[in-house]
N, CA, C, O and the ligand as a Tripos MOL2 file, in Angstrom:
@<TRIPOS>MOLECULE
protein
  229   227    58     0     0
PROTEIN
NO_CHARGES

@<TRIPOS>ATOM
      1 N           2.7260  -57.8600  -40.6830 N.3       1 MET1
      2 CA          1.5680  -58.4030  -41.4160 C.3       1 MET1
      3 C           0.3370  -57.5800  -41.0780 C.2       1 MET1
      4 O          -0.0130  -57.4110  -39.9100 O.2       1 MET1
      5 N          -0.3060  -57.0770  -42.1050 N.am      2 VAL2
      6 CA         -1.4650  -56.2130  -41.8970 C.3       2 VAL2
      7 C          -2.7410  -57.0450  -41.8700 C.2       2 VAL2
      8 O          -3.0030  -57.8440  -42.7690 O.2       2 VAL2
      9 N          -3.5060  -56.8440  -40.8470 N.am      3 LEU3
     10 CA         -4.7840  -57.5380  -40.7390 C.3       3 LEU3
     11 C          -5.8500  -56.6990  -41.4310 C.2       3 LEU3
     12 O          -6.3580  -55.7270  -40.8720 O.2       3 LEU3
     13 N          -6.1720  -57.0870  -42.6320 N.am      4 SER4
     14 CA         -7.0990  -56.2780  -43.4200 C.3       4 SER4
     15 C          -8.4990  -56.8650  -43.4030 C.2       4 SER4
     16 O          -8.9260  -57.4610  -42.4150 O.2       4 SER4
     17 N          -9.1920  -56.6920  -44.4900 N.am      5 MET5
     18 CA        -10.5540  -57.2000  -44.5910 C.3       5 MET5
     19 C         -10.5670  -58.7190  -44.4650 C.2       5 MET5
     20 O          -9.5270  -59.3720  -44.5510 O.2       5 MET5
     21 N         -11.7370  -59.2570  -44.2650 N.am      6 VAL6
     22 CA        -11.8580  -60.7040  -44.1090 C.3       6 VAL6
     23 C         -11.4740  -61.4040  -45.4030 C.2       6 VAL6
     24 O         -12.0430  -61.1450  -46.4630 O.2       6 VAL6
     25 N         -10.5070  -62.2860  -45.2940 N.am      7 ASP7
     26 CA        -10.0970  -63.0700  -46.4520 C.3       7 ASP7
     27 C         -11.0420  -64.2580  -46.6010 C.2       7 ASP7
     28 O         -11.1130  -65.1190  -45.7240 O.2       7 ASP7
     29 N         -11.7460  -64.2960  -47.6880 N.am      8 GLN8
     30 CA        -12.7560  -65.3400  -47.8730 C.3       8 GLN8
     31 C         -12.1340  -66.7110  -48.0830 C.2       8 GLN8
     32 O         -12.8200  -67.7280  -47.9900 O.2       8 GLN8
     33 N         -10.8430  -66.7420  -48.3630 N.am      9 HIS9
     34 CA        -10.1960  -68.0340  -48.5950 C.3       9 HIS9
     35 C          -9.7250  -68.6590  -47.2910 C.2       9 HIS9
     36 O          -9.3150  -69.8200  -47.2570 O.2       9 HIS9
     37 N          -9.7870  -67.8880  -46.2330 N.am     10 LYS10
     38 CA         -9.3180  -68.4120  -44.9560 C.3      10 LYS10
     39 C         -10.4900  -68.8290  -44.0890 C.2      10 LYS10
     40 O         -11.5630  -68.2270  -44.1440 O.2      10 LYS10
     41 N         -10.2780  -69.8620  -43.2880 N.am     11 PRO11
     42 CA        -11.3470  -70.3360  -42.4110 C.3      11 PRO11
     43 C         -11.7010  -69.3050  -41.3590 C.2      11 PRO11
     44 O         -10.8280  -68.6560  -40.7820 O.2      11 PRO11
     45 N         -12.9800  -69.1680  -41.1210 N.am     12 LYS12
     46 CA        -13.4640  -68.1680  -40.1760 C.3      12 LYS12
     47 C         -14.2790  -68.8520  -39.0910 C.2      12 LYS12
     48 O         -15.1090  -69.7210  -39.3610 O.2      12 LYS12
     49 N         -14.0250  -68.4450  -37.8820 N.am     13 CYS13
     50 CA        -14.7940  -68.9730  -36.7680 C.3      13 CYS13
     51 C         -16.1430  -68.2850  -36.7460 C.2      13 CYS13
     52 O         -16.2260  -67.0710  -36.5620 O.2      13 CYS13
     53 N         -17.1950  -69.0560  -36.9310 N.am     14 HIS14
     54 CA        -18.5270  -68.4530  -36.9830 C.3      14 HIS14
     55 C         -19.0490  -68.1090  -35.5980 C.2      14 HIS14
     56 O         -20.1340  -67.5440  -35.4590 O.2      14 HIS14
     57 N         -18.2760  -68.4490  -34.5780 N.am     15 LEU15
     58 CA        -18.6990  -68.1450  -33.2150 C.3      15 LEU15
     59 C         -18.2260  -66.7690  -32.7700 C.2      15 LEU15
     60 O         -18.9090  -66.0960  -31.9980 O.2      15 LEU15
     61 N         -17.0740  -66.3540  -33.2490 N.am     16 CYS16
     62 CA        -16.5460  -65.0680  -32.8110 C.3      16 CYS16
     63 C         -16.0040  -64.2460  -33.9850 C.2      16 CYS16
     64 O         -15.4480  -63.1670  -33.7810 O.2      16 CYS16
     65 N         -16.1640  -64.7540  -35.2190 N.am     17 SER17
     66 CA        -15.8030  -64.0280  -36.4390 C.3      17 SER17
     67 C         -14.3050  -63.8080  -36.6010 C.2      17 SER17
     68 O         -13.8860  -62.9560  -37.3840 O.2      17 SER17
     69 N         -13.4930  -64.5680  -35.8670 N.am     18 ASN18
     70 CA        -12.0550  -64.4960  -36.0830 C.3      18 ASN18
     71 C         -11.6830  -65.2870  -37.3350 C.2      18 ASN18
     72 O         -12.2960  -66.3120  -37.6330 O.2      18 ASN18
     73 N         -10.6800  -64.8070  -38.0600 N.am     19 VAL19
     74 CA        -10.2270  -65.4950  -39.2690 C.3      19 VAL19
     75 C          -8.8600  -66.0960  -39.0160 C.2      19 VAL19
     76 O          -8.0050  -65.4740  -38.3860 O.2      19 VAL19
     77 N          -8.6540  -67.3200  -39.5130 N.am     20 PHE20
     78 CA         -7.4030  -68.0280  -39.2490 C.3      20 PHE20
     79 C          -6.7040  -68.4250  -40.5430 C.2      20 PHE20
     80 O          -7.3110  -68.4690  -41.6130 O.2      20 PHE20
     81 N          -5.4100  -68.7140  -40.4130 N.am     21 GLU21
     82 CA         -4.5910  -69.0330  -41.5780 C.3      21 GLU21
     83 C          -5.0010  -70.3600  -42.2100 C.2      21 GLU21
     84 O          -4.9450  -70.5210  -43.4300 O.2      21 GLU21
     85 N          -5.4080  -71.2980  -41.3800 N.am     22 ASN22
     86 CA         -5.7880  -72.6110  -41.9070 C.3      22 ASN22
     87 C          -6.7140  -73.3140  -40.9270 C.2      22 ASN22
     88 O          -6.9900  -72.8120  -39.8370 O.2      22 ASN22
     89 N          -7.1880  -74.4850  -41.3350 N.am     23 LEU23
     90 CA         -8.1400  -75.2190  -40.5080 C.3      23 LEU23
     91 C          -7.5460  -75.6470  -39.1790 C.2      23 LEU23
     92 O          -8.2400  -75.7020  -38.1630 O.2      23 LEU23
     93 N          -6.2620  -75.9500  -39.1960 N.am     24 GLU24
     94 CA         -5.6260  -76.3540  -37.9480 C.3      24 GLU24
     95 C          -5.6980  -75.2340  -36.9190 C.2      24 GLU24
     96 O          -6.0210  -75.4630  -35.7540 O.2      24 GLU24
     97 N          -5.3940  -74.0270  -37.3660 N.am     25 GLU25
     98 CA         -5.4460  -72.8800  -36.4570 C.3      25 GLU25
     99 C          -6.8670  -72.6640  -35.9500 C.2      25 GLU25
    100 O          -7.0840  -72.3640  -34.7770 O.2      25 GLU25
    101 N          -7.8250  -72.8220  -36.8510 N.am     26 LEU26
    102 CA         -9.2270  -72.6450  -36.4680 C.3      26 LEU26
    103 C          -9.6340  -73.6870  -35.4350 C.2      26 LEU26
    104 O         -10.2910  -73.3690  -34.4440 O.2      26 LEU26
    105 N          -9.2380  -74.9300  -35.6750 N.am     27 ARG27
    106 CA         -9.6050  -76.0000  -34.7410 C.3      27 ARG27
    107 C          -8.9560  -75.7810  -33.3850 C.2      27 ARG27
    108 O          -9.5790  -75.9740  -32.3410 O.2      27 ARG27
    109 N          -7.6830  -75.3720  -33.4220 N.am     28 LYS28
    110 CA         -7.0030  -75.1300  -32.1520 C.3      28 LYS28
    111 C          -7.6860  -73.9980  -31.3980 C.2      28 LYS28
    112 O          -7.8580  -74.0640  -30.1810 O.2      28 LYS28
    113 N          -8.0730  -72.9650  -32.1280 N.am     29 HIS29
    114 CA         -8.7610  -71.8330  -31.5160 C.3      29 HIS29
    115 C         -10.0870  -72.2640  -30.9020 C.2      29 HIS29
    116 O         -10.3920  -71.9270  -29.7580 O.2      29 HIS29
    117 N         -10.8670  -73.0110  -31.6730 N.am     30 GLN30
    118 CA        -12.1790  -73.4170  -31.1710 C.3      30 GLN30
    119 C         -12.0370  -74.3820  -30.0030 C.2      30 GLN30
    120 O         -12.8470  -74.3730  -29.0760 O.2      30 GLN30
    121 N         -11.0100  -75.2080  -30.0550 N.am     31 ASP31
    122 CA        -10.7810  -76.1360  -28.9620 C.3      31 ASP31
    123 C         -10.4280  -75.3860  -27.6860 C.2      31 ASP31
    124 O         -10.7060  -75.8500  -26.5800 O.2      31 ASP31
    125 N          -9.8160  -74.2270  -27.8550 N.am     32 ASP32
    126 CA         -9.3820  -73.4370  -26.7070 C.3      32 ASP32
    127 C         -10.4500  -72.4310  -26.2860 C.2      32 ASP32
    128 O         -10.8170  -72.3680  -25.1120 O.2      32 ASP32
    129 N         -10.9410  -71.6570  -27.2240 N.am     33 ALA33
    130 CA        -11.8540  -70.5620  -26.9030 C.3      33 ALA33
    131 C         -13.3040  -71.0130  -26.8330 C.2      33 ALA33
    132 O         -14.1190  -70.4020  -26.1420 O.2      33 ALA33
    133 N         -13.6210  -72.0770  -27.5470 N.am     34 HIS34
    134 CA        -15.0080  -72.5490  -27.5730 C.3      34 HIS34
    135 C         -15.0660  -74.0170  -27.2080 C.2      34 HIS34
    136 O         -15.6910  -74.8300  -27.8890 O.2      34 HIS34
    137 N         -14.3950  -74.3310  -26.1140 N.am     35 LYS35
    138 CA        -14.2780  -75.7230  -25.7040 C.3      35 LYS35
    139 C         -15.6450  -76.3870  -25.5370 C.2      35 LYS35
    140 O         -15.8520  -77.5230  -25.9650 O.2      35 LYS35
    141 N         -16.5510  -75.6810  -24.9250 N.am     36 GLU36
    142 CA        -17.8730  -76.2530  -24.6950 C.3      36 GLU36
    143 C         -18.5690  -76.5570  -26.0180 C.2      36 GLU36
    144 O         -19.2660  -77.5640  -26.1520 O.2      36 GLU36
    145 N         -18.3700  -75.6780  -26.9850 N.am     37 PHE37
    146 CA        -19.0050  -75.8810  -28.2860 C.3      37 PHE37
    147 C         -18.4620  -77.1260  -28.9690 C.2      37 PHE37
    148 O         -19.2340  -77.9550  -29.4530 O.2      37 PHE37
    149 N         -17.1420  -77.2660  -29.0130 N.am     38 THR38
    150 CA        -16.5350  -78.4060  -29.6930 C.3      38 THR38
    151 C         -16.8520  -79.7020  -28.9650 C.2      38 THR38
    152 O         -17.0960  -80.7290  -29.5990 O.2      38 THR38
    153 N         -16.8510  -79.6630  -27.6470 N.am     39 GLU39
    154 CA        -17.1630  -80.8700  -26.8930 C.3      39 GLU39
    155 C         -18.6150  -81.2610  -27.0730 C.2      39 GLU39
    156 O         -18.9580  -82.4430  -27.0880 O.2      39 GLU39
    157 N         -19.4620  -80.2570  -27.2090 N.am     40 PHE40
    158 CA        -20.8730  -80.5290  -27.4580 C.3      40 PHE40
    159 C         -21.0330  -81.2860  -28.7640 C.2      40 PHE40
    160 O         -21.7990  -82.2450  -28.8490 O.2      40 PHE40
    161 N         -20.2980  -80.8430  -29.7860 N.am     41 HIS41
    162 CA        -20.4150  -81.5010  -31.0880 C.3      41 HIS41
    163 C         -19.7820  -82.8820  -31.0720 C.2      41 HIS41
    164 O         -20.2690  -83.7980  -31.7350 O.2      41 HIS41
    165 N         -18.7010  -83.0390  -30.3220 N.am     42 LYS42
    166 CA        -18.0970  -84.3560  -30.1990 C.3      42 LYS42
    167 C         -19.0870  -85.3300  -29.5630 C.2      42 LYS42
    168 O         -19.1750  -86.4970  -29.9430 O.2      42 LYS42
    169 N         -19.8200  -84.8180  -28.5930 N.am     43 ASP43
    170 CA        -20.7630  -85.6510  -27.8790 C.3      43 ASP43
    171 C         -21.9110  -86.0710  -28.7870 C.2      43 ASP43
    172 O         -22.3950  -87.2000  -28.7090 O.2      43 ASP43
    173 N         -22.3410  -85.1580  -29.6440 N.am     44 VAL44
    174 CA        -23.4550  -85.4570  -30.5390 C.3      44 VAL44
    175 C         -23.0480  -86.4940  -31.5730 C.2      44 VAL44
    176 O         -23.7700  -87.4620  -31.8130 O.2      44 VAL44
    177 N         -21.8850  -86.2850  -32.1850 N.am     45 SER45
    178 CA        -21.4080  -87.2020  -33.2140 C.3      45 SER45
    179 C         -20.2100  -87.9780  -32.6680 C.2      45 SER45
    180 O         -19.0710  -87.7470  -33.0730 O.2      45 SER45
    181 N         -20.4790  -88.8900  -31.7540 N.am     46 ASP46
    182 CA        -19.3980  -89.5710  -31.0600 C.3      46 ASP46
    183 C         -18.7070  -90.6020  -31.9310 C.2      46 ASP46
    184 O         -17.7250  -91.2100  -31.5040 O.2      46 ASP46
    185 N         -19.1990  -90.8130  -33.1480 N.am     47 HIS47
    186 CA        -18.5370  -91.7610  -34.0350 C.3      47 HIS47
    187 C         -17.5900  -91.0560  -34.9960 C.2      47 HIS47
    188 O         -16.8470  -91.7000  -35.7370 O.2      47 HIS47
    189 N         -17.6240  -89.7220  -34.9750 N.am     48 SER48
    190 CA        -16.7190  -88.9810  -35.8470 C.3      48 SER48
    191 C         -15.4000  -88.7270  -35.1230 C.2      48 SER48
    192 O         -15.4050  -88.2980  -33.9690 O.2      48 SER48
    193 N         -14.2820  -88.9830  -35.7790 N.am     49 PRO49
    194 CA        -12.9760  -88.7920  -35.1520 C.3      49 PRO49
    195 C         -12.6470  -87.3280  -34.9230 C.2      49 PRO49
    196 O         -11.9650  -86.9890  -33.9560 O.2      49 PRO49
    197 N         -13.1280  -86.4510  -35.8080 N.am     50 THR50
    198 CA        -12.8350  -85.0350  -35.6730 C.3      50 THR50
    199 C         -14.0960  -84.2260  -35.8930 C.2      50 THR50
    200 O         -14.9700  -84.6430  -36.6520 O.2      50 THR50
    201 N         -14.2100  -83.0780  -35.2460 N.am     51 PRO51
    202 CA        -15.3570  -82.1900  -35.4810 C.3      51 PRO51
    203 C         -15.2590  -81.5450  -36.8530 C.2      51 PRO51
    204 O         -14.7420  -80.4350  -36.9800 O.2      51 PRO51
    205 N         -15.7460  -82.2190  -37.8700 N.am     52 GLY52
    206 CA        -15.5960  -81.7040  -39.2360 C.3      52 GLY52
    207 C         -16.7680  -80.8730  -39.6810 C.2      52 GLY52
    208 O         -16.8780  -80.5430  -40.8620 O.2      52 GLY52
    209 N         -17.6600  -80.5220  -38.7540 N.am     53 ASP53
    210 CA        -18.8360  -79.7560  -39.1460 C.3      53 ASP53
    211 C         -18.6740  -78.2780  -38.8280 C.2      53 ASP53
    212 O         -19.6570  -77.5780  -38.5810 O.2      53 ASP53
    213 N         -17.4320  -77.8060  -38.8340 N.am     54 VAL54
    214 CA        -17.1930  -76.3880  -38.5880 C.3      54 VAL54
    215 C         -17.6330  -75.5930  -39.8040 C.2      54 VAL54
    216 O         -17.2260  -75.8770  -40.9300 O.2      54 VAL54
    217 N         -18.4430  -74.6270  -39.5690 N.am     55 THR55
    218 CA        -18.9510  -73.8200  -40.6720 C.3      55 THR55
    219 C         -17.9010  -72.8350  -41.1340 C.2      55 THR55
    220 O         -17.3730  -72.0600  -40.3360 O.2      55 THR55
    221 N         -17.5980  -72.8610  -42.4100 N.am     56 ILE56
    222 CA        -16.5870  -71.9570  -42.9600 C.3      56 ILE56
    223 C         -17.1820  -71.1920  -44.1320 C.2      56 ILE56
    224 O         -17.5920  -71.7810  -45.1320 O.2      56 ILE56
    225 N         -17.2210  -69.8900  -43.9950 N.am     57 PHE57
    226 CA        -17.7140  -69.0580  -45.0870 C.3      57 PHE57
    227 C         -16.6920  -68.0020  -45.4560 C.2      57 PHE57
    228 O         -16.9300  -67.2010  -46.3600 O.2      57 PHE57
    229 ZN        -13.9820  -68.3710  -32.1800 Zn       58 ZN58
@<TRIPOS>BOND
     1     1     2 1
     2     2     3 1
     3     3     4 2
     4     3     5 am
     5     5     6 1
     6     6     7 1
     7     7     8 2
     8     7     9 am
     9     9    10 1
    10    10    11 1
    11    11    12 2
    12    11    13 am
    13    13    14 1
    14    14    15 1
    15    15    16 2
    16    15    17 am
    17    17    18 1
    18    18    19 1
    19    19    20 2
    20    19    21 am
    21    21    22 1
    22    22    23 1
    23    23    24 2
    24    23    25 am
    25    25    26 1
    26    26    27 1
    27    27    28 2
    28    27    29 am
    29    29    30 1
    30    30    31 1
    31    31    32 2
    32    31    33 am
    33    33    34 1
    34    34    35 1
    35    35    36 2
    36    35    37 am
    37    37    38 1
    38    38    39 1
    39    39    40 2
    40    39    41 am
    41    41    42 1
    42    42    43 1
    43    43    44 2
    44    43    45 am
    45    45    46 1
    46    46    47 1
    47    47    48 2
    48    47    49 am
    49    49    50 1
    50    50    51 1
    51    51    52 2
    52    51    53 am
    53    53    54 1
    54    54    55 1
    55    55    56 2
    56    55    57 am
    57    57    58 1
    58    58    59 1
    59    59    60 2
    60    59    61 am
    61    61    62 1
    62    62    63 1
    63    63    64 2
    64    63    65 am
    65    65    66 1
    66    66    67 1
    67    67    68 2
    68    67    69 am
    69    69    70 1
    70    70    71 1
    71    71    72 2
    72    71    73 am
    73    73    74 1
    74    74    75 1
    75    75    76 2
    76    75    77 am
    77    77    78 1
    78    78    79 1
    79    79    80 2
    80    79    81 am
    81    81    82 1
    82    82    83 1
    83    83    84 2
    84    83    85 am
    85    85    86 1
    86    86    87 1
    87    87    88 2
    88    87    89 am
    89    89    90 1
    90    90    91 1
    91    91    92 2
    92    91    93 am
    93    93    94 1
    94    94    95 1
    95    95    96 2
    96    95    97 am
    97    97    98 1
    98    98    99 1
    99    99   100 2
   100    99   101 am
   101   101   102 1
   102   102   103 1
   103   103   104 2
   104   103   105 am
   105   105   106 1
   106   106   107 1
   107   107   108 2
   108   107   109 am
   109   109   110 1
   110   110   111 1
   111   111   112 2
   112   111   113 am
   113   113   114 1
   114   114   115 1
   115   115   116 2
   116   115   117 am
   117   117   118 1
   118   118   119 1
   119   119   120 2
   120   119   121 am
   121   121   122 1
   122   122   123 1
   123   123   124 2
   124   123   125 am
   125   125   126 1
   126   126   127 1
   127   127   128 2
   128   127   129 am
   129   129   130 1
   130   130   131 1
   131   131   132 2
   132   131   133 am
   133   133   134 1
   134   134   135 1
   135   135   136 2
   136   135   137 am
   137   137   138 1
   138   138   139 1
   139   139   140 2
   140   139   141 am
   141   141   142 1
   142   142   143 1
   143   143   144 2
   144   143   145 am
   145   145   146 1
   146   146   147 1
   147   147   148 2
   148   147   149 am
   149   149   150 1
   150   150   151 1
   151   151   152 2
   152   151   153 am
   153   153   154 1
   154   154   155 1
   155   155   156 2
   156   155   157 am
   157   157   158 1
   158   158   159 1
   159   159   160 2
   160   159   161 am
   161   161   162 1
   162   162   163 1
   163   163   164 2
   164   163   165 am
   165   165   166 1
   166   166   167 1
   167   167   168 2
   168   167   169 am
   169   169   170 1
   170   170   171 1
   171   171   172 2
   172   171   173 am
   173   173   174 1
   174   174   175 1
   175   175   176 2
   176   175   177 am
   177   177   178 1
   178   178   179 1
   179   179   180 2
   180   179   181 am
   181   181   182 1
   182   182   183 1
   183   183   184 2
   184   183   185 am
   185   185   186 1
   186   186   187 1
   187   187   188 2
   188   187   189 am
   189   189   190 1
   190   190   191 1
   191   191   192 2
   192   191   193 am
   193   193   194 1
   194   194   195 1
   195   195   196 2
   196   195   197 am
   197   197   198 1
   198   198   199 1
   199   199   200 2
   200   199   201 am
   201   201   202 1
   202   202   203 1
   203   203   204 2
   204   203   205 am
   205   205   206 1
   206   206   207 1
   207   207   208 2
   208   207   209 am
   209   209   210 1
   210   210   211 1
   211   211   212 2
   212   211   213 am
   213   213   214 1
   214   214   215 1
   215   215   216 2
   216   215   217 am
   217   217   218 1
   218   218   219 1
   219   219   220 2
   220   219   221 am
   221   221   222 1
   222   222   223 1
   223   223   224 2
   224   223   225 am
   225   225   226 1
   226   226   227 1
   227   227   228 2
@<TRIPOS>SUBSTRUCTURE
     1 MET1         2 RESIDUE 1 A MET
     2 VAL2         6 RESIDUE 1 A VAL
     3 LEU3        10 RESIDUE 1 A LEU
     4 SER4        14 RESIDUE 1 A SER
     5 MET5        18 RESIDUE 1 A MET
     6 VAL6        22 RESIDUE 1 A VAL
     7 ASP7        26 RESIDUE 1 A ASP
     8 GLN8        30 RESIDUE 1 A GLN
     9 HIS9        34 RESIDUE 1 A HIS
    10 LYS10       38 RESIDUE 1 A LYS
    11 PRO11       42 RESIDUE 1 A PRO
    12 LYS12       46 RESIDUE 1 A LYS
    13 CYS13       50 RESIDUE 1 A CYS
    14 HIS14       54 RESIDUE 1 A HIS
    15 LEU15       58 RESIDUE 1 A LEU
    16 CYS16       62 RESIDUE 1 A CYS
    17 SER17       66 RESIDUE 1 A SER
    18 ASN18       70 RESIDUE 1 A ASN
    19 VAL19       74 RESIDUE 1 A VAL
    20 PHE20       78 RESIDUE 1 A PHE
    21 GLU21       82 RESIDUE 1 A GLU
    22 ASN22       86 RESIDUE 1 A ASN
    23 LEU23       90 RESIDUE 1 A LEU
    24 GLU24       94 RESIDUE 1 A GLU
    25 GLU25       98 RESIDUE 1 A GLU
    26 LEU26      102 RESIDUE 1 A LEU
    27 ARG27      106 RESIDUE 1 A ARG
    28 LYS28      110 RESIDUE 1 A LYS
    29 HIS29      114 RESIDUE 1 A HIS
    30 GLN30      118 RESIDUE 1 A GLN
    31 ASP31      122 RESIDUE 1 A ASP
    32 ASP32      126 RESIDUE 1 A ASP
    33 ALA33      130 RESIDUE 1 A ALA
    34 HIS34      134 RESIDUE 1 A HIS
    35 LYS35      138 RESIDUE 1 A LYS
    36 GLU36      142 RESIDUE 1 A GLU
    37 PHE37      146 RESIDUE 1 A PHE
    38 THR38      150 RESIDUE 1 A THR
    39 GLU39      154 RESIDUE 1 A GLU
    40 PHE40      158 RESIDUE 1 A PHE
    41 HIS41      162 RESIDUE 1 A HIS
    42 LYS42      166 RESIDUE 1 A LYS
    43 ASP43      170 RESIDUE 1 A ASP
    44 VAL44      174 RESIDUE 1 A VAL
    45 SER45      178 RESIDUE 1 A SER
    46 ASP46      182 RESIDUE 1 A ASP
    47 HIS47      186 RESIDUE 1 A HIS
    48 SER48      190 RESIDUE 1 A SER
    49 PRO49      194 RESIDUE 1 A PRO
    50 THR50      198 RESIDUE 1 A THR
    51 PRO51      202 RESIDUE 1 A PRO
    52 GLY52      206 RESIDUE 1 A GLY
    53 ASP53      210 RESIDUE 1 A ASP
    54 VAL54      214 RESIDUE 1 A VAL
    55 THR55      218 RESIDUE 1 A THR
    56 ILE56      222 RESIDUE 1 A ILE
    57 PHE57      226 RESIDUE 1 A PHE
    58 ZN58       229 GROUP 0 **** ****
């Protein structure tokens, strides 16, 4: 599988510019690589079940 230009249809981590196959992969990545970031957002919106404010462009 060739990693080419950024696929605009795939979710992109705005923290490190990595592109993932789907939202699940992105969430798993952010939960692992940007744990502090995701936990920060969980803390802010403690009534939301999932961090759904991930920016995807
Ligand atoms: Zn990232």
